[in-house]
C-alpha positions in Angstrom: 40.0 -31.8 -42.9 40.4 -34.8 -40.7 37.9 -37.6 -41.3 36.4 -39.3 -38.3 34.8 -42.2 -40.3 36.6 -45.4 -39.4 38.1 -44.0 -36.2 37.5 -45.9 -32.9 35.2 -44.5 -30.2 38.3 -44.2 -28.0 40.0 -42.0 -30.6 36.9 -39.9 -31.3 36.2 -39.2 -27.6 39.9 -38.2 -27.0 39.8 -35.8 -29.9 36.5 -34.2 -28.7 37.8 -33.9 -25.1 41.0 -32.2 -26.4 39.0 -29.9 -28.7 40.6 -31.3 -31.8 37.1 -32.1 -33.0 33.6 -31.0 -32.2 30.7 -33.4 -31.5 28.7 -31.8 -34.4 31.4 -32.4 -37.0 31.8 -36.0 -35.9 28.1 -36.7 -35.8 27.5 -34.9 -39.1 30.1 -36.9 -40.9 28.6 -40.1 -39.7 25.1 -39.0 -40.7 26.4 -38.3 -44.2 27.8 -41.8 -44.4 24.5 -43.3 -43.2 22.6 -41.3 -45.8 25.0 -42.5 -48.5 25.4 -46.2 -47.6 22.5 -47.4 -45.4 20.3 -48.1 -48.4 22.7 -51.0 -49.2 23.1 -52.1 -45.6 19.7 -51.7 -44.0 21.1 -51.1 -40.5 18.7 -48.4 -39.4 14.9 -48.4 -38.9 15.0 -44.7 -38.1 17.8 -42.0 -38.2 17.6 -39.1 -35.8 19.5 -36.6 -38.0 18.3 -33.3 -36.7 17.9 -34.4 -33.1 21.3 -36.0 -33.1 23.0 -32.8 -34.3 21.1 -30.8 -31.7 22.3 -33.3 -29.0 25.8 -33.1 -30.3 25.7 -29.3 -29.7 24.5 -30.0 -26.2 27.4 -32.3 -25.5 29.8 -29.6 -26.8 28.4 -27.2 -24.3 28.7 -29.5 -21.2 30.9 -28.3 -18.5 32.2 -31.8 -17.9 33.2 -32.3 -21.5 36.9 -33.0 -20.6 35.9 -35.9 -18.4 33.3 -37.7 -20.7 34.5 -41.2 -21.7 32.3 -41.2 -24.9 32.5 -37.4 -25.7 30.8 -36.8 -29.0 30.8 -40.5 -30.1 27.9 -41.4 -32.4 26.1 -44.6 -31.2 23.3 -46.7 -32.6 20.7 -48.3 -30.4 18.9 -51.6 -31.0 15.2 -51.1 -31.6 14.0 -52.9 -28.5 15.4 -50.4 -26.0 13.7 -47.1 -25.2 15.1 -43.9 -26.6 13.4 -40.8 -25.3 11.1 -39.3 -27.9 11.3 -42.3 -30.2 9.1 -45.4 -30.5 10.5 -48.9 -30.0 9.0 -51.2 -32.7 10.9 -54.4 -32.0 10.7 -55.2 -35.7 7.0 -55.7 -35.7 3.8 -54.2 -37.1 2.0 -55.3 -33.9 3.9 -52.9 -31.6 2.6 -49.4 -30.9 4.3 -46.4 -32.6 4.4 -44.5 -29.3 7.4 -42.3 -28.4 9.2 -43.3 -25.2 9.0 -40.8 -22.3 12.4 -41.8 -20.9 15.6 -43.5 -22.0 16.3 -47.0 -21.1 18.9 -47.0 -18.3 21.7 -48.2 -20.7 20.8 -45.5 -23.2 20.8 -42.9 -20.4 24.3 -44.1 -19.3 25.6 -43.7 -22.8 24.3 -40.2 -23.1 25.6 -39.3 -19.7 29.0 -40.4 -20.9 28.7 -38.0 -23.9 27.5 -40.4 -26.6 25.0 -39.1 -29.2 22.3 -41.5 -30.4 22.0 -41.2 -34.2 19.3 -43.8 -34.7 17.5 -47.1 -33.9 18.5 -50.2 -35.7 16.6 -53.0 -37.4 15.8 -56.2 -35.6 13.8 -59.4 -36.5 10.2 -59.3 -35.1 10.3 -59.4 -31.3 14.0 -60.1 -31.6 13.4 -63.8 -31.9 15.6 -65.0 -34.7 19.2 -65.0 -35.8 18.4 -63.2 -39.1 17.3 -59.6 -39.3 14.5 -58.8 -41.8 10.9 -57.7 -41.5 8.3 -55.0 -42.1 10.7 -52.2 -41.0 13.8 -53.3 -43.0 16.4 -55.9 -43.7 19.9 -55.7 -42.3 22.6 -57.2 -44.6 26.2 -58.2 -43.8 28.4 -55.3 -45.1 31.1 -57.9 -45.9 28.8 -60.0 -48.0 25.4 -58.3 -48.7 24.0 -61.5 -50.1 24.0 -62.8 -46.5 22.1 -61.7 -43.5 23.8 -59.6 -40.8 22.5 -62.1 -38.3 20.2 -61.3 -35.4 18.7 -60.2 -33.4 21.1 -57.3 -33.0 21.6 -57.4 -36.8 21.1 -53.7 -37.5 23.4 -52.6 -34.8 26.1 -55.0 -36.0 25.7 -53.9 -39.6 25.9 -50.3 -38.6 29.3 -50.7 -36.9 30.7 -53.1 -39.5 29.8 -50.6 -42.3 31.5 -47.7 -40.4 28.1 -45.9 -40.0 28.9 -45.6 -36.3 31.9 -46.6 -34.3 29.9 -48.5 -31.6 26.4 -49.7 -31.1 24.2 -51.0 -28.3 22.5 -54.4 -28.6 21.4 -57.3 -26.4 21.7 -61.1 -26.3 19.0 -63.6 -25.2 20.2 -66.7 -27.1 23.2 -65.2 -29.0 21.7 -62.0 -30.3 25.0 -60.0 -29.8 27.5 -62.8 -30.6 25.7 -64.1 -33.8 25.7 -60.8 -35.7 29.1 -59.8 -34.3 30.5 -63.1 -35.6 28.9 -62.6 -39.0 30.1 -58.9 -39.3 33.6 -59.2 -37.9 33.0 -57.3 -34.7 33.9 -57.6 -31.0 31.1 -58.1 -28.5 30.7 -59.3 -25.0 27.5 -60.7 -23.4 28.1 -59.9 -19.8 27.2 -62.2 -17.0 23.9 -61.7 -15.1 23.8 -58.5 -13.0 26.7 -56.8 -14.6 24.8 -54.4 -16.9 21.1 -53.5 -16.2 18.8 -55.6 -18.4 15.2 -54.5 -18.5 14.6 -56.0 -21.9 10.9 -56.7 -22.6 9.0 -58.4 -19.8 11.3 -60.4 -17.7 14.4 -60.4 -19.9 13.5 -63.8 -21.4 13.5 -65.4 -17.9 16.7 -63.6 -17.0 18.6 -64.8 -20.0 18.9 -61.5 -21.9 21.8 -59.1 -21.4 22.6 -55.7 -22.9 26.1 -55.2 -24.3 28.4 -53.4 -26.7 29.2 -53.9 -30.4 32.6 -52.5 -31.5 35.5 -53.0 -33.9 38.2 -53.2 -31.2 38.5 -54.8 -27.8 39.5 -51.4 -26.4 36.2 -49.9 -27.6 34.2 -52.9 -26.3 35.9 -52.5 -22.9 35.2 -48.8 -22.8 31.5 -49.2 -23.7 31.1 -52.0 -21.2 32.6 -49.8 -18.5 30.0 -47.1 -19.2 27.1 -49.6 -19.3 28.0 -51.7 -16.3 27.0 -51.0 -12.7 29.8 -49.4 -10.7 32.5 -51.9 -9.9 30.7 -54.7 -11.6 33.5 -55.4 -14.1 36.0 -56.5 -11.5 39.8 -56.5 -12.2 41.6 -59.8 -12.3 45.1 -61.1 -11.8 47.0 -61.3 -15.0 49.0 -64.3 -16.0 48.8 -67.7 -17.6 45.3 -69.1 -18.2 44.0 -72.6 -18.5 42.0 -72.7 -21.7 39.9 -75.5 -23.1 39.3 -75.5 -26.9 36.3 -77.3 -28.2 35.0 -77.6 -31.7 32.1 -79.9 -30.8 28.5 -78.6 -31.3 26.5 -78.4 -28.1 23.5 -79.7 -30.0 23.3 -83.3 -31.2 23.2 -83.6 -34.9 24.6 -80.2 -35.7 28.1 -80.1 -37.1 30.8 -77.4 -37.2 31.9 -76.4 -40.7 35.6 -76.4 -41.5 36.3 -72.6 -41.6 34.9 -72.2 -38.1 36.7 -75.2 -36.7 39.9 -74.0 -38.2 39.4 -70.5 -36.7 39.0 -72.0 -33.2 42.1 -74.2 -33.6 44.2 -71.3 -35.0 43.1 -69.0 -32.2 44.1 -71.7 -29.7 47.6 -71.6 -31.3 47.7 -67.9 -30.8 46.9 -68.3 -27.2 49.6 -70.9 -26.8 52.1 -68.5 -28.2 50.8 -65.9 -25.7 51.9 -68.2 -22.9 48.6 -69.9 -21.9 48.0 -73.5 -21.3 45.6 -74.7 -24.0 44.1 -78.2 -24.2 41.4 -79.9 -26.3 38.4 -80.5 -24.0 34.7 -80.6 -24.6 32.3 -79.3 -22.0 29.8 -81.8 -20.7 26.8 -80.6 -22.7 23.8 -82.6 -21.7 21.6 -84.4 -24.3 18.7 -82.3 -22.9 20.3 -79.0 -24.0 18.3 -78.8 -27.3 15.0 -79.2 -25.4 16.0 -76.7 -22.7 17.0 -74.2 -25.3 13.9 -74.6 -27.4 11.5 -74.3 -24.4 13.2 -71.2 -23.1 13.5 -69.6 -26.5 9.8 -70.1 -27.5 8.5 -69.3 -24.0 10.3 -66.0 -24.0 8.6 -65.1 -27.2 5.2 -66.1 -25.9 5.7 -63.7 -23.0 6.8 -60.9 -25.3 3.9 -61.5 -27.7 1.2 -61.4 -25.0 -1.2 -58.5 -25.6 -0.1 -58.0 -29.2 -2.6 -58.5 -32.1 -1.6 -61.9 -33.5 -3.0 -60.9 -36.9 -0.2 -58.3 -37.1 2.5 -60.8 -36.3 4.3 -62.8 -39.0 3.6 -66.5 -39.3 7.0 -67.6 -37.9 6.5 -65.4 -34.8 2.9 -66.5 -34.3 3.9 -70.2 -34.4 7.0 -69.6 -32.2 4.9 -67.9 -29.6 2.1 -70.5 -29.8 4.7 -73.3 -29.2 6.1 -71.4 -26.3 2.8 -70.7 -24.5 2.7 -74.4 -23.5 6.1 -74.0 -21.8 5.8 -70.7 -20.0 4.7 -72.2 -16.6 7.2 -75.0 -16.7 10.1 -72.8 -17.6 9.3 -70.5 -14.7 9.4 -73.3 -12.2 12.1 -75.5 -13.9 15.5 -76.1 -12.3 17.0 -77.1 -15.7 19.2 -74.0 -15.8 20.5 -74.7 -12.3 21.2 -78.2 -13.3 23.1 -77.0 -16.4 25.2 -74.7 -14.2 26.0 -77.4 -11.8 27.0 -79.7 -14.6 29.4 -77.1 -16.1 30.9 -75.9 -12.8 33.5 -78.8 -12.5 34.7 -78.1 -16.1 35.1 -74.4 -15.4 37.0 -75.3 -12.1 39.5 -77.2 -14.3 39.6 -74.5 -17.0 39.5 -70.7 -16.7 38.1 -70.2 -20.2 36.4 -72.1 -23.0 37.3 -71.3 -26.6 34.9 -72.4 -29.3 33.9 -71.4 -32.8 31.4 -68.5 -32.6 29.2 -70.1 -35.3 28.8 -73.4 -37.0 28.7 -72.1 -40.5 28.2 -68.9 -42.5 25.0 -67.0 -42.1 21.9 -67.7 -44.2 21.2 -65.8 -47.3 19.6 -62.4 -46.9 16.1 -63.3 -48.1 12.6 -62.6 -46.7 12.8 -65.1 -43.8 10.0 -63.3 -42.1 7.7 -64.5 -44.9 8.7 -68.1 -44.6 7.3 -70.7 -42.2 8.4 -71.4 -38.7 10.2 -74.7 -39.3 12.6 -73.4 -42.1 13.5 -70.5 -39.7 14.0 -72.9 -36.8 16.3 -75.1 -38.8 18.3 -72.2 -40.4 18.9 -70.7 -36.9 19.8 -74.0 -35.2 22.1 -75.2 -37.9 24.3 -72.1 -38.0 24.2 -70.8 -34.4 24.2 -73.7 -31.9 27.2 -72.5 -29.8 25.7 -69.4 -28.2 22.6 -70.5 -26.2 24.2 -72.5 -23.5 25.8 -69.4 -22.0 22.5 -67.5 -21.8 21.0 -70.5 -20.0 23.9 -70.5 -17.5 24.0 -66.6 -17.3 27.8 -66.6 -17.7 29.8 -64.1 -19.7 30.7 -64.9 -23.3 32.5 -63.0 -26.1 32.7 -63.1 -29.9 35.9 -61.8 -31.6 36.9 -61.9 -35.3 39.3 -64.5 -36.4 39.9 -65.7 -39.9 38.0 -65.4 -43.2 35.5 -67.4 -45.2 36.2 -68.0 -48.9 33.8 -65.1 -49.7 36.1 -62.7 -47.7 33.6 -62.3 -44.9 34.9 -62.8 -41.4 34.8 -65.9 -39.2 34.9 -65.7 -35.4 35.6 -67.5 -32.2 33.8 -67.4 -28.8 35.4 -67.1 -25.4 33.4 -68.2 -22.3 34.2 -67.7 -18.7 32.7 -68.3 -15.3 30.8 -65.5 -13.5 32.8 -62.4 -12.9 35.4 -63.1 -15.7 34.4 -60.3 -18.0 37.8 -58.4 -17.6 39.7 -61.7 -18.1 37.9 -62.5 -21.3 38.5 -58.9 -22.6 42.2 -59.3 -21.8 42.5 -62.6 -23.7 40.6 -61.1 -26.6 43.0 -58.2 -26.6 46.0 -60.6 -26.7 44.4 -62.3 -29.7 43.8 -58.9 -31.4 47.4 -57.9 -30.9 48.9 -61.1 -32.2 46.3 -61.7 -35.0 44.7 -58.3 -35.9 41.7 -58.0 -38.1 40.3 -55.5 -40.6 37.9 -53.4 -38.6 35.3 -52.4 -41.1 33.9 -53.7 -44.4 35.3 -52.2 -47.7 32.1 -50.5 -48.8 33.6 -47.4 -50.5 
């Protein structure tokens, strides 16, 4: 019997379309793996075993099966996006346990493409932090279970890295796709504003949050993005040599980049040079005010999301984060700080097509009960290991994380690719070149 565990979404969908596999057998095999391994990983808040098998049978009976890009592919969904018939708890005891009447538009697009939702994945409370633990579960890095999977799409990333599903849906407000992808050795892309429908919470964290894919290959990330994106939004580009800036400088003053991540960026630059691109060392003109801009937007977004929830049911770190943010909500809504940041960066991205950086500053924090600790320890832990992602949520420009290199523990390191608006296809092509010349192990060795 052919095993579908560890196969890519592209391979699974092709096999289902060609009747070499049925959606039920593919989904059942992944459900068995979830039952066997997720106790060690903590990826899922809820698993939809019976419903998923029934939905797999529905996919098998569709008249358009031969045209479905994700035919029979099991997918996990981050627990802040609506899945029909399931509640979205957003990692909190304060949110209602009320089933959603309709799918979020991104979930609906995945299902229309033939994917089967097997469950909803763990997140930190209100998707605030870069570590995933809370009242509904703790997501660990399958490569190193002593470490957090990252956040806030930590459960989705852990599910893919553990081979529990081939692809997963997450979103990114200050790095919430790229941080866990970097920790768990995955490919992800945070699309630019308007490419994929957002609709995340109330106001998408002032327009900074984007939905996107988590996958083990660039091909799968591209496939999933094409399903999620508005028609024609991922525009083709002209192939050829690219002008690439490589920077290992932290955007935030006082935060340093550790050696493994700096080496990863420099080595990835070498790979791109061999691929025929023009690569130079150049640092973006990060303003000194970036840390303040990031903090005010980050906390204010939480304040908006926490409005109407019982504060007694929120953890201390979330309560404080929201309280800090309440004083900034009005000013963030009227501020031109993000426009000024974009204008400051535009000359740099006129000179260079792409920016290459480390994806993280250092390995992820230990997997402990961060939700039971105070706000300041959480703030420092998050800032010290993930300073490189927030600028591109503030600008609203596309950014990727791809695996590159290893830590001494054996867990992956990663690099980030950033481009100007409309450059999603170009970033994916560059990532594919890196993957071809410097391939990575796609899933953690859990068995």
